[in-house]
N, C-alpha and C positions, 0 to 999 in steps of 0.2 A: 249242230255240226261243229267239229273241232277244226280250227285253222292252225297251220304250222308256219311259224315265222323262221325264216332262214336269211339272216342279214336284213337287207332292205326288202326282201320278197316275202309275201305272205300268201299261202295257197291252202285250199281245203285239204285235210288229210284224206288220202285215197288208199284204202287197203289193197286195191288192185295193183297200184304202183309199187307198194312195199312188197307185195307177193311176187311181183315180177323180179325185183332185185334179189329176193331170197332164192327164187328159182335159178337165176343166173349164177348165184354163188354155190349151187349144187344141191339145193333142197328140192325134193319132188314137188311138183306143182300142187297136188291136193294138200300136202302138208304145209306148203308155203301160204296157200290161201287161208287155211285154218289158223295158222300162226298170225298172219296179218290181221285177220278179223279179231283175234284175241287182243292184239296190240290196240286196235281201235276201241275195243270195249274198255280196256284199262285206261285209255286216255280220257274216256268219258264221252257222253253224247251232248252235254250241255254246250251252249254257245260260249266258246272261250278260245283263247289263242295260247298255244304252247310253243316253246322253242324247239327247233329241230333236235337239239341235244336231248330233250326229254323223250322225244320219239325214239331216239337211238338207245337211250338207257332202258326204256320200256321194252324195246325189241330185244335187247341183250338179256333182260330178266326172263322174258318169255322163252327165248331160245335155250337159256340155261336150264329152265324148269323142265324143258322137254328133252334134255340130254343132247342138244344139238351143238356141242362144243366146237366141232370142226367148222360147221357153218358159221358160227359166231366168229371164229378166228379169221376166216376168210373175209367175212363182212367187215371186221375191224380194219384189216389191211386196205380194203376197198375204200372205206370211209376216210381213212388216214391219207391215202394217196389223193383222193378227190378234194380233201379239205386243205391239205398242206401244199398241193401242187409241187410236191418234191420232185426235182429232176431225178430220173431213175432210168436205168437200163437193165432189163432182164435178158440174159443170154441163155438160150437153150441149145445145147449141142447134141451130137450123136451122129452115127453113120447113117447111110441110106436105109430107109425102111423101118426106122424106129418110131416114126410118128411125130417128128419135130414140128412140121408145119401145122398139122391138125391140133396138136397140144398147145402150140404157141398162140394160135388164134383163139382157142378156147380159154386159155389163161388170161389173155388180153381182155376178153369179154368179161370174165369173172371180176377182174380188178379194175375194169373201166378204163383201160388203156387203148387209145384209138389208133396207134401206129405199130405196125409189124413189118420188119425188114428181114429179108433172107440174104445170107451171104452168097447164095447161088446167083442172085440178081447182081450183086456186086461183081462177082466173077464174070458174069455175062457181059457187063459193061466194060470191064477191063479187057476181056477177050476180043470184044468188038472194036476196041480202041487201039490196043497194042498189037503189033505184028507178031505172029507165032515165032518168028526167028528171034525176037527179042526175049520173050519169056515163054518158052515151049511148054512149061508145066501147066500153063493156064488153058491149053488147047484141048485137054482131055478131062473126063470126069475124075472125081477124087479117087475112085477105085481103079482107074486105068491111066493115071498120070504118068506112070513109068514108061509108057509107050513113047513119050516125047522127052524122056529124061536125058540130059546131057550133063553129067557130073562125074568128077573124079573121087567123090566121097565114097567111103566104104559103108556097107550095110545093105539092108533090104531095099532094092530099087523102088518098090512101091512106097515104102515109108519115107525114103529120102525125097522122092518126087512129091509125095503128099505134103511133107513139111515145107518144101519150096512153095508149092501152090498156096498152102494155108497161110504162110507168113505174109505173102504178097496180098492175099485177099483180106486178111485181118488188118493189115496196115491201112488199106483203103477203107475198110469198115470202121476202123477207129476214127478216121477223119469225120465220117458221118455221125458217129456217136459223140465226138467232141462238139460238133455243131449243135446236136440235139440238146446236150447238157448245157451248153452256153445259152441256148434259147429257153431253158427251163422246161424241156419237154420230157415226157415219159415214153419209153420205147421198148418193144420186145424185138430182139434179134435172134434168129435161129439159123443153124447151118452146120454142116459137117466140119467146117473150118474152125469152129470154136474149140480150140485146144488150149488149156491153160499153160502158160509158160512160153509159148512161141513168140509172143510179142510182149513188150512192157506196157502195162496199164498203170497209170498213176494211182497210187494207193488211196488217194482221197476221192476218187470217182465213186459215185453211188452205183456200183455195178454188182448185180446178183447173178451168179452163174450156176447152172446145173447141167447135167448130161443125161440123156436117155440111153438105155441099152436094152437089147432083147437077148437074154442069156442063151436061150434054146435055139439051136440052128434050124430045127424043123419049123418052129413058130416063125422065125425070120423068113424062111422060104415060103411059108403059107401066106405071109403078108404081101410079098411081091406078087404072088399069083392072084391074090384078092384085089390088088390094085387095078388089074385089067378091067374089072367090072365097073369101076368108077372113073377111069381115066383112059387116055389113049396111049399111055406109056407101055411099051412092050415088056412084059415080065422077063422074057428071055434075055433082054439086055442086062438085067440085074442078076438073074439066076445063073447065067453063064460066068459071072464074076463073083458069085456068092462067097467063095473062100477069101477073095481079096477084101470084100466088104467086111467079113468077119474079122479079118486081120486088122483092119482099121478100127473096128469096134474095140478090139482088145487093146490096141495102142492108145486110143483116146481114153478108155476107162482107166488104164494104167497111169496115165498122166494125171487124171483127176484124183485118183487115190493118193498119189504122191503129194498133191498140193491141197488136199482136204476139200476138194470140190464135190458137192453131193452127186452121187450116181443113182439114178432112179430107174428101176425096172419098168419098162413100158408094157403095161397090161392093157385092159380095156380103157378106153379114152377117159371115161369119167373118173376112174380110180387114179389114172396117171395124172390127170389135171389136178385132182385133190392132193396127190403127193407133191407135185411141183409147187402148188400154191403153199402147201405146208412148209416146204423148204424155203420158199421166199419169205414167208412169215417169220420163220425162225431166224433168218439172216437179218431181217429188218428189226425184229424185236431186240436183237443183240446190239444194233447200232442206234436205234431211235426209240423215243417214247411213243408208243402207238395208242396211248389213251385216247378215248373218243373225243374228237375236237368239234367245234362248232363250224359247220360248213354245209355245202349242198349235199343232198343224199343221192 
């Protein structure tokens, strides 16, 4: 039996545990099990102790030989995050119905990040704390904030009210992000209020941002109808305001294009998660050395 040494801890190599990690990063379970078994065979069956780094290098070789480059890329990011304990915030934006929450939780699982925060929750706390007369824009959904708009600014009332609401929610969210980074935490934040340029983010912050979009209006409409089967949210609440939601989508995407923030088409969940992790990997690869470190797997 091969034992794996990880710092002060030594445990038997378990192909089932490696297969589980591979499956989490997007590899089909049968292929993950087969790959993990091959890694075990390459490590050998004799009584010996290998370093966790050798397990990772062997896993990388096996994945590369099988043409699983994207799985390996996601795995490298996961290894690096878990080993370095690098403070990091991943921000996933997009209007209602694009799959932000589902994708954010799935990405967090792929990368081994245990904390996910929604800006809608931040807005709910602010709305419950501050009287509507003080900040009317907080009292409505993002796509109906203009109902409470009190502004002399010119422009589309929906977008003016949405910017007011988003600026307030983002400032409060940044306070939570600042605390998370100060404590060395890794965090995924999602929400419609994530619009680049509305608030100033310190350039040195390890923040990775992307936005989801559904370009086809009929597909967007179908998603709201499908929600009713899995939640108690009335689709008519969203369908009756679909054009406003589409207007916000265009506004958010336009801001992202101007500032070079990745815009990812939200398709089926697995593909969208893969695209988001790919965008995260590209950003981190440009900032850091993601070579495989010695750490926990």
